[in-house]
HTML snippet that shows the backbone in 3Dmol.js (N, CA, C, O; Angstrom):
<script src="https://3Dmol.org/build/3Dmol-min.js"></script>
<div id="view" style="width:600px;height:400px;position:relative"></div>
<script>
const pdb = `
ATOM      1  N   MET A   1      -3.821  62.720  15.067  1.00  0.00           N
ATOM      2  CA  MET A   1      -4.684  63.605  14.406  1.00  0.00           C
ATOM      3  C   MET A   1      -3.704  64.396  12.820  1.00  0.00           C
ATOM      4  O   MET A   1      -4.073  64.925  11.771  1.00  0.00           O
ATOM      5  N   ALA A   2      -2.772  64.172  13.255  1.00  0.00           N
ATOM      6  CA  ALA A   2      -2.128  64.951  11.787  1.00  0.00           C
ATOM      7  C   ALA A   2      -2.630  64.430  10.956  1.00  0.00           C
ATOM      8  O   ALA A   2      -3.243  65.068  10.100  1.00  0.00           O
ATOM      9  N   VAL A   3      -2.511  62.775  10.931  1.00  0.00           N
ATOM     10  CA  VAL A   3      -2.461  62.150   9.578  1.00  0.00           C
ATOM     11  C   VAL A   3      -3.724  62.306   9.470  1.00  0.00           C
ATOM     12  O   VAL A   3      -4.248  62.705   8.430  1.00  0.00           O
ATOM     13  N   VAL A   4      -4.293  62.044  10.414  1.00  0.00           N
ATOM     14  CA  VAL A   4      -6.378  61.928   9.816  1.00  0.00           C
ATOM     15  C   VAL A   4      -6.269  63.745   9.437  1.00  0.00           C
ATOM     16  O   VAL A   4      -6.992  63.977   8.468  1.00  0.00           O
ATOM     17  N   THR A   5      -5.815  64.568   9.772  1.00  0.00           N
ATOM     18  CA  THR A   5      -6.186  65.972   9.146  1.00  0.00           C
ATOM     19  C   THR A   5      -5.582  65.940   7.790  1.00  0.00           C
ATOM     20  O   THR A   5      -6.410  66.209   6.920  1.00  0.00           O
ATOM     21  N   TYR A   6      -4.424  65.700   7.362  1.00  0.00           N
ATOM     22  CA  TYR A   6      -3.863  65.694   6.326  1.00  0.00           C
ATOM     23  C   TYR A   6      -4.756  64.493   5.045  1.00  0.00           C
ATOM     24  O   TYR A   6      -4.721  64.574   3.817  1.00  0.00           O
ATOM     25  N   LEU A   7      -5.391  63.595   5.800  1.00  0.00           N
ATOM     26  CA  LEU A   7      -6.139  62.467   5.223  1.00  0.00           C
ATOM     27  C   LEU A   7      -7.290  62.803   5.040  1.00  0.00           C
ATOM     28  O   LEU A   7      -7.828  62.178   4.125  1.00  0.00           O
ATOM     29  N   THR A   8      -7.941  63.581   5.560  1.00  0.00           N
ATOM     30  CA  THR A   8      -9.353  64.632   5.142  1.00  0.00           C
ATOM     31  C   THR A   8      -8.963  65.772   4.452  1.00  0.00           C
ATOM     32  O   THR A   8      -9.896  66.080   3.711  1.00  0.00           O
ATOM     33  N   LYS A   9      -8.009  66.570   4.333  1.00  0.00           N
ATOM     34  CA  LYS A   9      -7.304  67.401   2.996  1.00  0.00           C
ATOM     35  C   LYS A   9      -7.082  66.769   2.064  1.00  0.00           C
ATOM     36  O   LYS A   9      -7.729  67.085   1.066  1.00  0.00           O
ATOM     37  N   ALA A  10      -6.513  66.098   1.986  1.00  0.00           N
ATOM     38  CA  ALA A  10      -5.820  65.367   0.636  1.00  0.00           C
ATOM     39  C   ALA A  10      -7.345  64.479  -0.240  1.00  0.00           C
ATOM     40  O   ALA A  10      -7.516  64.373  -1.455  1.00  0.00           O
ATOM     41  N   GLY A  11      -8.111  64.043   0.711  1.00  0.00           N
ATOM     42  CA  GLY A  11      -9.600  63.280   0.373  1.00  0.00           C
ATOM     43  C   GLY A  11     -10.336  64.415  -0.360  1.00  0.00           C
ATOM     44  O   GLY A  11     -11.030  64.099  -1.326  1.00  0.00           O
ATOM     45  N   GLY A  12     -10.262  65.525  -0.044  1.00  0.00           N
ATOM     46  CA  GLY A  12     -11.875  66.240  -0.602  1.00  0.00           C
ATOM     47  C   GLY A  12     -10.947  66.937  -1.822  1.00  0.00           C
ATOM     48  O   GLY A  12     -11.457  67.597  -2.727  1.00  0.00           O
ATOM     49  N   LEU A  13      -9.551  66.695  -1.705  1.00  0.00           N
ATOM     50  CA  LEU A  13      -9.140  67.687  -2.806  1.00  0.00           C
ATOM     51  C   LEU A  13      -8.861  66.298  -3.831  1.00  0.00           C
ATOM     52  O   LEU A  13      -8.803  66.798  -4.955  1.00  0.00           O
ATOM     53  N   TRP A  14      -8.716  65.204  -3.937  1.00  0.00           N
ATOM     54  CA  TRP A  14      -8.650  64.275  -4.531  1.00  0.00           C
ATOM     55  C   TRP A  14     -10.206  64.336  -5.353  1.00  0.00           C
ATOM     56  O   TRP A  14     -10.505  64.583  -6.521  1.00  0.00           O
ATOM     57  N   LEU A  15     -11.135  63.929  -3.949  1.00  0.00           N
ATOM     58  CA  LEU A  15     -12.720  64.285  -4.411  1.00  0.00           C
ATOM     59  C   LEU A  15     -12.645  65.384  -5.538  1.00  0.00           C
ATOM     60  O   LEU A  15     -13.124  65.190  -6.655  1.00  0.00           O
ATOM     61  N   LEU A  16     -12.163  66.270  -5.260  1.00  0.00           N
ATOM     62  CA  LEU A  16     -12.977  67.694  -5.768  1.00  0.00           C
ATOM     63  C   LEU A  16     -12.237  67.822  -7.571  1.00  0.00           C
ATOM     64  O   LEU A  16     -12.736  68.387  -8.544  1.00  0.00           O
ATOM     65  N   GLY A  17     -11.007  67.115  -7.477  1.00  0.00           N
ATOM     66  CA  GLY A  17     -10.196  66.933  -8.549  1.00  0.00           C
ATOM     67  C   GLY A  17     -10.928  65.574  -9.722  1.00  0.00           C
ATOM     68  O   GLY A  17     -10.237  65.103 -10.626  1.00  0.00           O
ATOM     69  N   ARG A  18     -12.051  65.228  -9.529  1.00  0.00           N
ATOM     70  CA  ARG A  18     -12.657  64.488 -10.256  1.00  0.00           C
ATOM     71  C   ARG A  18     -13.995  64.562 -11.010  1.00  0.00           C
ATOM     72  O   ARG A  18     -14.514  64.143 -12.044  1.00  0.00           O
ATOM     73  N   VAL A  19     -14.285  65.350  -9.892  1.00  0.00           N
ATOM     74  CA  VAL A  19     -15.858  65.406 -10.376  1.00  0.00           C
ATOM     75  C   VAL A  19     -15.392  67.346 -11.050  1.00  0.00           C
ATOM     76  O   VAL A  19     -14.682  68.258 -10.625  1.00  0.00           O
ATOM     77  N   ASP A  20     -16.142  67.171 -12.058  1.00  0.00           N
ATOM     78  CA  ASP A  20     -16.302  68.574 -13.409  1.00  0.00           C
ATOM     79  C   ASP A  20     -17.405  69.849 -12.384  1.00  0.00           C
ATOM     80  O   ASP A  20     -18.633  69.795 -12.453  1.00  0.00           O
ATOM     81  N   LEU A  21     -16.845  70.643 -11.719  1.00  0.00           N
ATOM     82  CA  LEU A  21     -17.645  71.650 -11.522  1.00  0.00           C
ATOM     83  C   LEU A  21     -18.220  72.959 -12.570  1.00  0.00           C
ATOM     84  O   LEU A  21     -17.684  73.416 -13.579  1.00  0.00           O
ATOM     85  N   SER A  22     -19.004  73.195 -12.165  1.00  0.00           N
ATOM     86  CA  SER A  22     -19.871  74.557 -12.847  1.00  0.00           C
ATOM     87  C   SER A  22     -18.897  75.732 -12.248  1.00  0.00           C
ATOM     88  O   SER A  22     -18.408  75.858 -11.125  1.00  0.00           O
ATOM     89  N   ASP A  23     -18.774  76.804 -13.800  1.00  0.00           N
ATOM     90  CA  ASP A  23     -18.216  77.920 -13.269  1.00  0.00           C
ATOM     91  C   ASP A  23     -18.440  78.334 -11.540  1.00  0.00           C
ATOM     92  O   ASP A  23     -17.907  78.752 -10.512  1.00  0.00           O
ATOM     93  N   ARG A  24     -19.945  77.732 -12.327  1.00  0.00           N
ATOM     94  CA  ARG A  24     -20.699  79.626 -10.118  1.00  0.00           C
ATOM     95  C   ARG A  24     -20.059  78.505  -9.645  1.00  0.00           C
ATOM     96  O   ARG A  24     -18.893  78.820  -9.408  1.00  0.00           O
ATOM     97  N   ALA A  25     -20.350  76.845  -9.285  1.00  0.00           N
ATOM     98  CA  ALA A  25     -19.840  76.617  -8.088  1.00  0.00           C
ATOM     99  C   ALA A  25     -18.092  76.803  -7.823  1.00  0.00           C
ATOM    100  O   ALA A  25     -17.633  77.079  -6.714  1.00  0.00           O
ATOM    101  N   ALA A  26     -17.471  76.651  -8.729  1.00  0.00           N
ATOM    102  CA  ALA A  26     -15.883  76.910  -8.916  1.00  0.00           C
ATOM    103  C   ALA A  26     -15.764  78.225  -7.834  1.00  0.00           C
ATOM    104  O   ALA A  26     -15.062  78.249  -6.823  1.00  0.00           O
ATOM    105  N   ALA A  27     -16.705  79.374  -8.369  1.00  0.00           N
ATOM    106  CA  ALA A  27     -16.459  81.025  -8.183  1.00  0.00           C
ATOM    107  C   ALA A  27     -16.573  80.509  -6.496  1.00  0.00           C
ATOM    108  O   ALA A  27     -15.825  80.523  -5.519  1.00  0.00           O
ATOM    109  N   ALA A  28     -17.790  80.116  -6.765  1.00  0.00           N
ATOM    110  CA  ALA A  28     -18.479  80.036  -5.060  1.00  0.00           C
ATOM    111  C   ALA A  28     -16.839  79.409  -4.135  1.00  0.00           C
ATOM    112  O   ALA A  28     -16.331  80.219  -3.360  1.00  0.00           O
ATOM    113  N   LEU A  29     -16.232  78.177  -4.280  1.00  0.00           N
ATOM    114  CA  LEU A  29     -14.857  77.670  -3.996  1.00  0.00           C
ATOM    115  C   LEU A  29     -13.940  78.220  -3.972  1.00  0.00           C
ATOM    116  O   LEU A  29     -13.015  77.695  -3.353  1.00  0.00           O
ATOM    117  N   ASP A  30     -13.681  79.692  -4.691  1.00  0.00           N
ATOM    118  CA  ASP A  30     -12.449  80.051  -4.722  1.00  0.00           C
ATOM    119  C   ASP A  30     -13.570  81.407  -4.212  1.00  0.00           C
ATOM    120  O   ASP A  30     -13.157  82.479  -4.655  1.00  0.00           O
ATOM    121  N   ALA A  31     -14.686  81.521  -3.505  1.00  0.00           N
ATOM    122  CA  ALA A  31     -14.729  82.768  -2.421  1.00  0.00           C
ATOM    123  C   ALA A  31     -14.340  82.551  -1.466  1.00  0.00           C
ATOM    124  O   ALA A  31     -13.646  83.397  -0.903  1.00  0.00           O
ATOM    125  N   LEU A  32     -14.632  81.254  -0.828  1.00  0.00           N
ATOM    126  CA  LEU A  32     -15.084  80.626   0.446  1.00  0.00           C
ATOM    127  C   LEU A  32     -14.280  81.041   1.303  1.00  0.00           C
ATOM    128  O   LEU A  32     -14.827  81.326   2.368  1.00  0.00           O
ATOM    129  N   PRO A  33     -12.598  81.273   1.249  1.00  0.00           N
ATOM    130  CA  PRO A  33     -11.456  81.726   2.236  1.00  0.00           C
ATOM    131  C   PRO A  33     -12.116  83.171   2.951  1.00  0.00           C
ATOM    132  O   PRO A  33     -12.301  83.533   4.114  1.00  0.00           O
ATOM    133  N   GLY A  34     -12.314  83.665   1.854  1.00  0.00           N
ATOM    134  CA  GLY A  34     -12.378  85.115   2.508  1.00  0.00           C
ATOM    135  C   GLY A  34     -13.736  85.380   3.457  1.00  0.00           C
ATOM    136  O   GLY A  34     -13.821  86.122   4.436  1.00  0.00           O
ATOM    137  N   ALA A  35     -14.527  84.735   2.994  1.00  0.00           N
ATOM    138  CA  ALA A  35     -15.712  84.731   3.842  1.00  0.00           C
ATOM    139  C   ALA A  35     -15.830  84.165   4.918  1.00  0.00           C
ATOM    140  O   ALA A  35     -16.725  84.509   5.689  1.00  0.00           O
ATOM    141  N   VAL A  36     -14.698  82.866   5.318  1.00  0.00           N
ATOM    142  CA  VAL A  36     -14.503  82.458   6.532  1.00  0.00           C
ATOM    143  C   VAL A  36     -14.113  83.833   7.027  1.00  0.00           C
ATOM    144  O   VAL A  36     -14.905  84.579   7.603  1.00  0.00           O
ATOM    145  N   VAL A  37     -12.776  84.145   6.758  1.00  0.00           N
ATOM    146  CA  VAL A  37     -11.998  85.342   7.463  1.00  0.00           C
ATOM    147  C   VAL A  37     -13.171  86.238   7.965  1.00  0.00           C
ATOM    148  O   VAL A  37     -13.533  86.521   9.107  1.00  0.00           O
ATOM    149  N   VAL A  38     -13.637  86.583   6.764  1.00  0.00           N
ATOM    150  CA  VAL A  38     -14.847  87.611   7.513  1.00  0.00           C
ATOM    151  C   VAL A  38     -16.066  87.581   8.798  1.00  0.00           C
ATOM    152  O   VAL A  38     -16.516  88.352   9.646  1.00  0.00           O
ATOM    153  N   ALA A  39     -16.273  86.080   8.305  1.00  0.00           N
ATOM    154  CA  ALA A  39     -17.492  85.517   9.448  1.00  0.00           C
ATOM    155  C   ALA A  39     -16.860  85.293  10.647  1.00  0.00           C
ATOM    156  O   ALA A  39     -17.724  85.167  11.515  1.00  0.00           O
ATOM    157  N   ILE A  40     -15.307  85.142  11.275  1.00  0.00           N
ATOM    158  CA  ILE A  40     -14.470  85.123  12.060  1.00  0.00           C
ATOM    159  C   ILE A  40     -14.094  86.599  12.323  1.00  0.00           C
ATOM    160  O   ILE A  40     -13.905  86.653  13.539  1.00  0.00           O
ATOM    161  N   LEU A  41     -13.982  87.275  12.029  1.00  0.00           N
ATOM    162  CA  LEU A  41     -13.036  88.868  12.216  1.00  0.00           C
ATOM    163  C   LEU A  41     -14.184  89.602  11.902  1.00  0.00           C
ATOM    164  O   LEU A  41     -13.616  90.654  11.608  1.00  0.00           O
ATOM    165  N   ALA A  42     -15.382  89.841  11.742  1.00  0.00           N
ATOM    166  CA  ALA A  42     -16.309  90.787  11.850  1.00  0.00           C
ATOM    167  C   ALA A  42     -16.548  90.789  13.083  1.00  0.00           C
ATOM    168  O   ALA A  42     -16.036  91.651  13.797  1.00  0.00           O
ATOM    169  N   PRO A  43     -17.916  89.197  13.927  1.00  0.00           N
ATOM    170  CA  PRO A  43     -17.957  89.492  15.032  1.00  0.00           C
ATOM    171  C   PRO A  43     -17.154  90.370  16.255  1.00  0.00           C
ATOM    172  O   PRO A  43     -17.625  91.128  17.103  1.00  0.00           O
ATOM    173  N   ALA A  44     -15.948  90.013  16.032  1.00  0.00           N
ATOM    174  CA  ALA A  44     -14.916  90.258  17.467  1.00  0.00           C
ATOM    175  C   ALA A  44     -14.179  92.045  15.993  1.00  0.00           C
ATOM    176  O   ALA A  44     -12.956  92.080  15.852  1.00  0.00           O
ATOM    177  N   VAL A  45     -14.674  92.703  15.522  1.00  0.00           N
ATOM    178  CA  VAL A  45     -14.316  94.078  15.296  1.00  0.00           C
ATOM    179  C   VAL A  45     -15.755  94.895  15.512  1.00  0.00           C
ATOM    180  O   VAL A  45     -15.676  96.122  15.577  1.00  0.00           O
ATOM    181  N   VAL A  46     -16.990  94.302  15.618  1.00  0.00           N
ATOM    182  CA  VAL A  46     -17.817  95.031  15.963  1.00  0.00           C
ATOM    183  C   VAL A  46     -18.264  94.992  17.415  1.00  0.00           C
ATOM    184  O   VAL A  46     -19.408  95.424  17.551  1.00  0.00           O
ATOM    185  N   THR A  47     -17.792  94.670  18.321  1.00  0.00           N
ATOM    186  CA  THR A  47     -17.719  94.444  19.844  1.00  0.00           C
ATOM    187  C   THR A  47     -16.693  95.009  20.179  1.00  0.00           C
ATOM    188  O   THR A  47     -16.855  95.766  21.137  1.00  0.00           O
ATOM    189  N   ALA A  48     -15.484  94.944  19.702  1.00  0.00           N
ATOM    190  CA  ALA A  48     -14.598  95.509  20.341  1.00  0.00           C
ATOM    191  C   ALA A  48     -14.600  96.936  20.911  1.00  0.00           C
ATOM    192  O   ALA A  48     -14.282  97.125  22.085  1.00  0.00           O
ATOM    193  N   GLY A  49     -14.925  97.866  20.158  1.00  0.00           N
ATOM    194  CA  GLY A  49     -15.042  99.283  20.428  1.00  0.00           C
ATOM    195  C   GLY A  49     -14.105 100.426  19.263  1.00  0.00           C
ATOM    196  O   GLY A  49     -13.520  99.921  18.305  1.00  0.00           O
ATOM    197  N   PRO A  50     -14.074 101.568  19.435  1.00  0.00           N
ATOM    198  CA  PRO A  50     -13.180 102.330  18.662  1.00  0.00           C
ATOM    199  C   PRO A  50     -11.947 102.379  18.225  1.00  0.00           C
ATOM    200  O   PRO A  50     -11.609 102.857  17.142  1.00  0.00           O
ATOM    201  N   PRO A  51     -11.001 101.736  19.301  1.00  0.00           N
ATOM    202  CA  PRO A  51      -9.361 101.395  18.630  1.00  0.00           C
ATOM    203  C   PRO A  51      -9.599 100.529  17.672  1.00  0.00           C
ATOM    204  O   PRO A  51      -9.276 100.549  16.485  1.00  0.00           O
ATOM    205  N   THR A  52     -10.347  99.572  18.452  1.00  0.00           N
ATOM    206  CA  THR A  52     -10.391  98.583  16.981  1.00  0.00           C
ATOM    207  C   THR A  52     -10.955  99.086  15.686  1.00  0.00           C
ATOM    208  O   THR A  52     -10.157  99.102  14.749  1.00  0.00           O
ATOM    209  N   TRP A  53     -11.939  99.421  15.499  1.00  0.00           N
ATOM    210  CA  TRP A  53     -12.765  99.391  14.436  1.00  0.00           C
ATOM    211  C   TRP A  53     -12.181 100.734  13.660  1.00  0.00           C
ATOM    212  O   TRP A  53     -12.734 101.012  12.596  1.00  0.00           O
ATOM    213  N   LEU A  54     -11.154 101.546  14.095  1.00  0.00           N
ATOM    214  CA  LEU A  54      -9.939 102.698  13.394  1.00  0.00           C
ATOM    215  C   LEU A  54      -9.472 101.599  13.072  1.00  0.00           C
ATOM    216  O   LEU A  54      -9.526 101.356  11.867  1.00  0.00           O
ATOM    217  N   ALA A  55      -8.864 100.558  13.957  1.00  0.00           N
ATOM    218  CA  ALA A  55      -7.881  99.920  13.205  1.00  0.00           C
ATOM    219  C   ALA A  55      -8.245  99.027  11.990  1.00  0.00           C
ATOM    220  O   ALA A  55      -7.618  98.673  10.992  1.00  0.00           O
ATOM    221  N   ALA A  56      -8.933  98.902  12.246  1.00  0.00           N
ATOM    222  CA  ALA A  56      -9.728  97.350  10.847  1.00  0.00           C
ATOM    223  C   ALA A  56     -10.201  98.805  10.003  1.00  0.00           C
ATOM    224  O   ALA A  56     -10.090  98.498   8.816  1.00  0.00           O
ATOM    225  N   GLY A  57     -10.522  99.779  10.060  1.00  0.00           N
ATOM    226  CA  GLY A  57     -10.596 100.670   8.794  1.00  0.00           C
ATOM    227  C   GLY A  57      -9.064 101.184   7.961  1.00  0.00           C
ATOM    228  O   GLY A  57      -8.990 101.469   6.766  1.00  0.00           O
ATOM    229  N   VAL A  58      -8.307 101.198   8.622  1.00  0.00           N
ATOM    230  CA  VAL A  58      -7.092 101.832   8.088  1.00  0.00           C
ATOM    231  C   VAL A  58      -6.043 100.531   7.741  1.00  0.00           C
ATOM    232  O   VAL A  58      -4.935 100.640   7.217  1.00  0.00           O
ATOM    233  N   THR A  59      -6.845  99.007   8.275  1.00  0.00           N
ATOM    234  CA  THR A  59      -6.389  98.099   7.582  1.00  0.00           C
ATOM    235  C   THR A  59      -6.914  97.729   6.265  1.00  0.00           C
ATOM    236  O   THR A  59      -6.459  97.592   5.130  1.00  0.00           O
ATOM    237  N   VAL A  60      -8.118  97.613   6.891  1.00  0.00           N
ATOM    238  CA  VAL A  60      -8.714  97.393   5.004  1.00  0.00           C
ATOM    239  C   VAL A  60      -8.249  98.984   4.189  1.00  0.00           C
ATOM    240  O   VAL A  60      -7.965  98.863   2.997  1.00  0.00           O
ATOM    241  N   ILE A  61      -8.206  99.743   4.504  1.00  0.00           N
ATOM    242  CA  ILE A  61      -7.766 101.019   3.493  1.00  0.00           C
ATOM    243  C   ILE A  61      -6.051 100.122   3.022  1.00  0.00           C
ATOM    244  O   ILE A  61      -6.284  99.237   2.199  1.00  0.00           O
ATOM    245  N   ALA A  62      -4.998 100.186   3.274  1.00  0.00           N
ATOM    246  CA  ALA A  62      -4.183  99.689   3.738  1.00  0.00           C
ATOM    247  C   ALA A  62      -4.655  98.711   2.347  1.00  0.00           C
ATOM    248  O   ALA A  62      -4.951  98.990   1.185  1.00  0.00           O
ATOM    249  N   ALA A  63      -4.564  97.560   3.056  1.00  0.00           N
ATOM    250  CA  ALA A  63      -5.445  96.479   2.084  1.00  0.00           C
ATOM    251  C   ALA A  63      -5.447  96.986   0.495  1.00  0.00           C
ATOM    252  O   ALA A  63      -4.526  96.739  -0.284  1.00  0.00           O
ATOM    253  N   ARG A  64      -6.325  97.538   0.246  1.00  0.00           N
ATOM    254  CA  ARG A  64      -6.684  97.698  -1.350  1.00  0.00           C
ATOM    255  C   ARG A  64      -6.093  98.238  -1.662  1.00  0.00           C
ATOM    256  O   ARG A  64      -5.492  97.763  -2.626  1.00  0.00           O
ATOM    257  N   ARG A  65      -5.533 100.070  -1.126  1.00  0.00           N
ATOM    258  CA  ARG A  65      -3.914 100.762  -1.811  1.00  0.00           C
ATOM    259  C   ARG A  65      -2.943  99.419  -2.276  1.00  0.00           C
ATOM    260  O   ARG A  65      -2.954  99.050  -3.451  1.00  0.00           O
ATOM    261  N   THR A  66      -2.243  98.841  -1.415  1.00  0.00           N
ATOM    262  CA  THR A  66      -1.496  97.987  -1.607  1.00  0.00           C
ATOM    263  C   THR A  66      -1.233  97.016  -2.858  1.00  0.00           C
ATOM    264  O   THR A  66      -0.460  96.749  -3.778  1.00  0.00           O
ATOM    265  N   ARG A  67      -2.637  96.629  -2.118  1.00  0.00           N
ATOM    266  CA  ARG A  67      -3.469  95.032  -3.129  1.00  0.00           C
ATOM    267  C   ARG A  67      -2.042  94.023  -2.135  1.00  0.00           C
ATOM    268  O   ARG A  67      -1.584  92.994  -2.631  1.00  0.00           O
ATOM    269  N   SER A  68      -1.577  94.517  -0.858  1.00  0.00           N
ATOM    270  CA  SER A  68      -0.966  93.447  -0.276  1.00  0.00           C
ATOM    271  C   SER A  68      -1.256  93.089   1.082  1.00  0.00           C
ATOM    272  O   SER A  68      -0.968  93.885   1.976  1.00  0.00           O
ATOM    273  N   VAL A  69      -2.127  91.296   1.508  1.00  0.00           N
ATOM    274  CA  VAL A  69      -2.508  91.834   2.497  1.00  0.00           C
ATOM    275  C   VAL A  69      -1.024  91.602   3.543  1.00  0.00           C
ATOM    276  O   VAL A  69      -0.948  92.154   4.640  1.00  0.00           O
ATOM    277  N   LEU A  70      -0.187  90.930   3.131  1.00  0.00           N
ATOM    278  CA  LEU A  70       1.345  90.949   3.718  1.00  0.00           C
ATOM    279  C   LEU A  70       1.390  92.272   4.256  1.00  0.00           C
ATOM    280  O   LEU A  70       1.622  92.221   5.464  1.00  0.00           O
ATOM    281  N   ALA A  71       1.201  93.925   3.646  1.00  0.00           N
ATOM    282  CA  ALA A  71       1.847  95.182   3.430  1.00  0.00           C
ATOM    283  C   ALA A  71       0.482  95.140   5.279  1.00  0.00           C
ATOM    284  O   ALA A  71       0.641  95.390   6.474  1.00  0.00           O
ATOM    285  N   ALA A  72      -0.405  94.787   4.608  1.00  0.00           N
ATOM    286  CA  ALA A  72      -1.432  94.987   5.520  1.00  0.00           C
ATOM    287  C   ALA A  72      -1.209  95.236   6.666  1.00  0.00           C
ATOM    288  O   ALA A  72      -0.886  96.250   7.285  1.00  0.00           O
ATOM    289  N   LEU A  73      -1.613  93.166   7.162  1.00  0.00           N
ATOM    290  CA  LEU A  73      -1.606  93.062   8.419  1.00  0.00           C
ATOM    291  C   LEU A  73      -0.569  93.415   9.326  1.00  0.00           C
ATOM    292  O   LEU A  73      -1.022  93.385  10.470  1.00  0.00           O
ATOM    293  N   PRO A  74       0.792  93.781   9.295  1.00  0.00           N
ATOM    294  CA  PRO A  74       1.518  94.519  10.237  1.00  0.00           C
ATOM    295  C   PRO A  74       1.064  95.955  10.006  1.00  0.00           C
ATOM    296  O   PRO A  74       1.097  96.598  11.056  1.00  0.00           O
ATOM    297  N   LEU A  75       0.701  96.567   9.078  1.00  0.00           N
ATOM    298  CA  LEU A  75       0.177  98.093  10.204  1.00  0.00           C
ATOM    299  C   LEU A  75      -0.794  97.983  10.256  1.00  0.00           C
ATOM    300  O   LEU A  75      -1.157  99.141  10.461  1.00  0.00           O
ATOM    301  N   GLY A  76      -1.869  97.247  10.218  1.00  0.00           N
ATOM    302  CA  GLY A  76      -3.074  96.833  11.439  1.00  0.00           C
ATOM    303  C   GLY A  76      -2.648  96.323  12.503  1.00  0.00           C
ATOM    304  O   GLY A  76      -3.493  96.541  13.370  1.00  0.00           O
ATOM    305  N   VAL A  77      -1.570  95.613  13.018  1.00  0.00           N
ATOM    306  CA  VAL A  77      -1.556  95.301  14.096  1.00  0.00           C
ATOM    307  C   VAL A  77      -0.942  96.769  14.493  1.00  0.00           C
ATOM    308  O   VAL A  77      -1.603  97.523  15.206  1.00  0.00           O
ATOM    309  N   GLY A  78      -0.037  97.029  14.147  1.00  0.00           N
ATOM    310  CA  GLY A  78       1.035  98.243  14.702  1.00  0.00           C
ATOM    311  C   GLY A  78      -0.243  99.708  15.265  1.00  0.00           C
ATOM    312  O   GLY A  78      -0.210 100.373  16.300  1.00  0.00           O
ATOM    313  N   THR A  79      -1.113  99.767  14.246  1.00  0.00           N
ATOM    314  CA  THR A  79      -2.142 100.912  14.248  1.00  0.00           C
ATOM    315  C   THR A  79      -3.475 100.120  15.046  1.00  0.00           C
ATOM    316  O   THR A  79      -4.358 100.949  15.266  1.00  0.00           O
ATOM    317  N   THR A  80      -3.742  99.109  15.401  1.00  0.00           N
ATOM    318  CA  THR A  80      -4.345  98.313  16.929  1.00  0.00           C
ATOM    319  C   THR A  80      -3.451  98.626  18.510  1.00  0.00           C
ATOM    320  O   THR A  80      -3.976  98.768  19.615  1.00  0.00           O
ATOM    321  N   VAL A  81      -1.811  98.678  18.142  1.00  0.00           N
ATOM    322  CA  VAL A  81      -1.353  98.969  19.198  1.00  0.00           C
ATOM    323  C   VAL A  81      -1.643 100.518  19.959  1.00  0.00           C
ATOM    324  O   VAL A  81      -1.957 100.880  21.093  1.00  0.00           O
ATOM    325  N   PHE A  82      -1.267 101.378  18.293  1.00  0.00           N
ATOM    326  CA  PHE A  82      -0.932 102.686  18.300  1.00  0.00           C
ATOM    327  C   PHE A  82      -2.799 103.053  19.009  1.00  0.00           C
ATOM    328  O   PHE A  82      -2.533 103.571  20.094  1.00  0.00           O
ATOM    329  N   PHE A  83      -4.148 103.026  18.913  1.00  0.00           N
ATOM    330  CA  PHE A  83      -4.814 103.273  19.037  1.00  0.00           C
ATOM    331  C   PHE A  83      -5.014 102.798  20.665  1.00  0.00           C
ATOM    332  O   PHE A  83      -5.224 103.847  21.275  1.00  0.00           O
ATOM    333  N   ARG A  84      -5.029 102.012  21.321  1.00  0.00           N
ATOM    334  CA  ARG A  84      -5.121 101.119  22.105  1.00  0.00           C
ATOM    335  C   ARG A  84      -4.982 101.779  23.415  1.00  0.00           C
ATOM    336  O   ARG A  84      -5.663 101.974  24.421  1.00  0.00           O
ATOM    337  N   THR A  85      -3.751 102.051  22.945  1.00  0.00           N
ATOM    338  CA  THR A  85      -2.547 102.405  24.136  1.00  0.00           C
ATOM    339  C   THR A  85      -2.959 104.602  24.677  1.00  0.00           C
ATOM    340  O   THR A  85      -2.904 105.251  25.722  1.00  0.00           O
ATOM    341  N   ALA A  86      -3.361 104.940  23.061  1.00  0.00           N
ATOM    342  CA  ALA A  86      -3.192 106.223  22.949  1.00  0.00           C
ATOM    343  C   ALA A  86      -4.910 106.845  23.540  1.00  0.00           C
ATOM    344  O   ALA A  86      -4.948 108.047  23.805  1.00  0.00           O
ATOM    345  N   PHE A  87      -6.045 106.147  23.695  1.00  0.00           N
ATOM    346  CA  PHE A  87      -7.401 105.587  23.969  1.00  0.00           C
ATOM    347  C   PHE A  87      -7.341 104.824  25.178  1.00  0.00           C
ATOM    348  O   PHE A  87      -8.350 104.263  25.605  1.00  0.00           O
TER     349      PHE A  87
END
`;
const viewer = $3Dmol.createViewer("view");
viewer.addModel(pdb, "pdb");
viewer.setStyle({}, {cartoon: {color: "spectrum"}});
viewer.zoomTo();
viewer.render();
</script>
């Protein structure tokens, strides 16, 4: 399975390297990872409840202010743990 996964990803990268993309298509491909993360996390956050909503808000603010997802992630996890135990 690892070989099949690798070949799929490598084949896609090889194919995209051979195709001229418009600026619009390149921008769409650059935005895709963020859109996938939001599509996965948004339903979980919306249905979770107030402690998770507060933690998500703190995480978003931290990510915007520090401009570092790596710094925001541990803060978000810690905030989630704190709010879940407090409520």
